[in-house]
Backbone as CSV, one residue per row, in Angstrom:
resi,resn,N_x,N_y,N_z,CA_x,CA_y,CA_z,C_x,C_y,C_z
1,UNK,11.552,3.372,21.940,10.528,3.969,21.118,9.584,2.873,20.651
2,UNK,8.324,3.178,20.686,7.297,2.267,20.203,6.623,2.923,19.018
3,UNK,6.492,2.187,17.947,5.865,2.688,16.733,4.497,2.034,16.621
4,UNK,3.444,2.832,16.663,2.088,2.316,16.562,1.475,2.851,15.276
5,UNK,0.900,1.958,14.496,0.286,2.350,13.227,-1.151,1.881,13.229
6,UNK,-2.078,2.780,12.894,-3.478,2.400,12.785,-3.712,1.803,11.405
7,UNK,-4.425,0.703,11.372,-4.733,0.045,10.108,-6.245,0.028,9.909
8,UNK,-6.680,0.228,8.684,-8.111,0.230,8.381,-8.728,-1.144,8.649
9,UNK,-7.998,-2.196,8.344,-8.500,-3.554,8.556,-7.325,-4.485,8.809
10,UNK,-7.515,-5.386,9.747,-6.498,-6.392,10.034,-7.193,-7.720,10.301
11,UNK,-6.433,-8.789,10.222,-6.961,-10.092,10.609,-6.854,-10.195,12.122
12,UNK,-7.924,-10.594,12.755,-7.938,-10.753,14.205,-7.597,-12.195,14.565
13,UNK,-6.919,-12.345,15.665,-6.626,-13.677,16.186,-7.599,-13.965,17.312
14,UNK,-7.799,-15.237,17.613,-8.746,-15.583,18.665,-8.216,-15.297,20.051
15,UNK,-6.916,-15.407,20.229,-6.310,-15.188,21.543,-5.196,-14.166,21.406
16,UNK,-4.957,-13.395,22.472,-3.804,-12.485,22.427,-2.526,-13.263,22.134
17,UNK,-1.606,-12.630,21.451,-0.382,-13.291,21.037,0.744,-13.188,22.063
18,UNK,0.614,-12.303,23.022,1.609,-12.161,24.080,0.878,-12.079,25.409
19,UNK,1.542,-12.443,26.486,0.899,-12.384,27.806,0.687,-10.936,28.223
20,UNK,1.737,-10.127,28.122,1.590,-8.702,28.401,2.860,-7.971,27.995
21,UNK,2.756,-6.662,27.936,3.942,-5.835,27.784,3.757,-4.602,28.642
22,UNK,4.882,-3.935,28.951,4.850,-2.842,29.926,5.695,-1.670,29.457
23,UNK,5.335,-0.511,29.981,6.062,0.716,29.710,6.280,1.450,31.025
24,UNK,7.314,2.244,31.093,7.558,3.140,32.228,7.241,4.546,31.746
25,UNK,6.536,5.323,32.569,6.099,6.645,32.133,6.016,7.614,33.311
26,UNK,5.752,8.855,32.988,5.470,9.918,33.949,4.209,10.626,33.475
27,UNK,3.487,11.254,34.403,2.261,11.970,34.051,1.017,11.128,34.249
28,UNK,0.927,10.479,35.406,-0.180,9.566,35.702,-1.540,10.228,35.549
29,UNK,-1.735,11.411,36.127,-3.049,12.057,36.066,-3.469,12.327,34.625
30,UNK,-2.566,12.838,33.822,-2.876,13.118,32.417,-3.196,11.834,31.665
31,UNK,-2.457,10.773,31.969,-2.677,9.492,31.307,-4.067,8.951,31.632
32,UNK,-4.443,8.980,32.917,-5.765,8.486,33.307,-6.868,9.359,32.718
33,UNK,-6.674,10.668,32.662,-7.661,11.551,32.038,-7.839,11.197,30.569
34,UNK,-6.756,10.894,29.892,-6.815,10.518,28.473,-7.582,9.209,28.301
35,UNK,-7.270,8.218,29.129,-7.996,6.943,29.058,-9.475,7.141,29.333
36,UNK,-9.796,7.939,30.366,-11.201,8.216,30.691,-11.904,8.888,29.515
37,UNK,-11.243,9.852,28.890,-11.822,10.562,27.761,-12.090,9.664,26.568
38,UNK,-11.278,8.626,26.424,-11.443,7.674,25.319,-12.358,6.503,25.685
39,UNK,-12.790,6.462,26.952,-13.654,5.369,27.394,-12.936,4.048,27.543
40,UNK,-11.630,4.095,27.788,-10.838,2.873,27.946,-10.843,2.463,29.415
41,UNK,-11.245,1.228,29.672,-11.280,0.709,31.043,-9.869,0.375,31.499
42,UNK,-9.599,0.636,32.782,-8.294,0.328,33.353,-8.434,0.140,34.847
43,UNK,-7.421,-0.441,35.453,-7.336,-0.601,36.900,-5.957,-0.165,37.351
44,UNK,-5.868,0.249,38.602,-4.594,0.643,39.187,-4.137,-0.410,40.170
45,UNK,-2.842,-0.613,40.218,-2.265,-1.553,41.180,-1.011,-0.925,41.759
46,UNK,-0.973,-0.793,43.066,0.213,-0.262,43.747,1.233,-1.377,43.916
47,UNK,2.450,-1.101,43.493,3.569,-2.023,43.680,4.501,-1.363,44.696
48,UNK,4.115,-1.441,45.960,4.831,-0.740,47.019,6.311,-1.083,47.049
49,UNK,6.628,-2.369,46.899,8.020,-2.796,46.984,8.875,-2.242,45.842
50,UNK,8.259,-1.909,44.719,8.984,-1.359,43.577,8.818,0.156,43.455
51,UNK,7.959,0.743,44.303,7.718,2.179,44.243,6.971,2.598,42.992
52,UNK,6.085,1.704,42.508,5.371,1.962,41.260,3.875,1.893,41.446
53,UNK,3.168,2.589,40.595,1.734,2.398,40.439,1.524,1.949,38.993
54,UNK,0.865,0.822,38.824,0.618,0.277,37.488,-0.780,0.662,37.030
55,UNK,-0.871,1.083,35.785,-2.156,1.245,35.122,-2.286,0.037,34.210
56,UNK,-3.251,-0.821,34.492,-3.465,-2.060,33.749,-4.638,-1.903,32.797
57,UNK,-4.435,-2.279,31.543,-5.478,-2.179,30.535,-5.231,-3.209,29.448
58,UNK,-6.135,-3.282,28.491,-5.980,-4.164,27.344,-5.917,-3.333,26.077
59,UNK,-5.063,-3.755,25.140,-5.025,-3.077,23.845,-6.188,-3.598,22.991
60,UNK,-6.427,-3.020,21.818,-7.567,-3.450,21.003,-7.544,-4.925,20.592
61,UNK,-6.377,-5.563,20.600,-6.291,-6.986,20.274,-6.427,-7.879,21.500
62,UNK,-6.664,-7.291,22.672,-6.842,-8.072,23.889,-5.570,-8.359,24.651
63,UNK,-4.431,-7.839,24.192,-3.184,-8.029,24.926,-3.191,-7.174,26.186
64,UNK,-2.687,-7.730,27.267,-2.610,-6.986,28.526,-1.402,-6.065,28.483
65,UNK,-1.634,-4.837,28.911,-0.594,-3.811,28.945,-0.581,-3.208,30.337
66,UNK,0.601,-2.941,30.876,0.635,-2.086,32.060,1.642,-0.984,31.842
67,UNK,1.259,0.190,32.313,2.106,1.366,32.233,2.458,1.722,33.665
68,UNK,3.755,1.754,33.957,4.241,1.958,35.319,4.641,3.408,35.546
69,UNK,4.108,3.993,36.613,4.403,5.364,37.006,5.006,5.361,38.406
70,UNK,5.788,6.384,38.759,6.279,6.470,40.133,5.091,6.515,41.096
71,UNK,5.172,5.757,42.169,4.092,5.680,43.140,3.720,7.064,43.678
72,UNK,4.683,7.957,43.800,4.429,9.304,44.323,3.471,10.097,43.441
73,UNK,3.289,9.697,42.173,2.374,10.408,41.280,0.912,10.081,41.554
74,UNK,0.646,9.055,42.360,-0.741,8.687,42.653,-1.281,9.612,43.729
75,UNK,-2.105,10.580,43.322,-2.643,11.560,44.262,-4.145,11.435,44.424
76,UNK,-4.767,10.512,43.717,-6.214,10.331,43.777,-6.627,9.826,45.155
77,UNK,-7.838,10.177,45.540,-8.375,9.652,46.801,-8.827,8.209,46.656
78,UNK,-8.966,7.746,45.427,-9.350,6.367,45.169,-8.108,5.498,45.276
79,UNK,-8.115,4.550,46.224,-6.902,3.718,46.383,-6.742,2.733,45.245
80,UNK,-5.504,2.406,44.897,-5.262,1.358,43.906,-5.810,0.036,44.413
81,UNK,-6.192,-0.815,43.501,-6.732,-2.118,43.861,-5.867,-3.218,43.289
82,UNK,-5.915,-4.352,43.900,-5.253,-5.539,43.377,-6.095,-6.042,42.218
83,UNK,-5.482,-6.252,41.078,-6.262,-6.635,39.901,-5.670,-7.863,39.230
84,UNK,-6.486,-8.542,38.500,-6.065,-9.642,37.657,-6.853,-9.520,36.358
85,UNK,-6.187,-9.071,35.296,-6.868,-8.833,34.031,-6.733,-9.985,33.058
86,UNK,-6.250,-11.100,33.485,-6.079,-12.240,32.578,-7.401,-12.782,32.132
């Protein structure tokens, strides 16, 4: 379980504090629709050897996040791309 709390104001750091964190999920199409609706930029990366499709994005503090979905959930005609969000 991840607990996320919105704060009215926080102190910002100059650099992200962690390299990245990841989650495993289901519902790729709904997730991408939600990101699109919020105007959040993301990239997809196919991890064929692991049977995963990664959705790569940054959180509001600039930390890299990837959310991993089963590769079979990728039904878009747009192929995943190799990305580097560092």
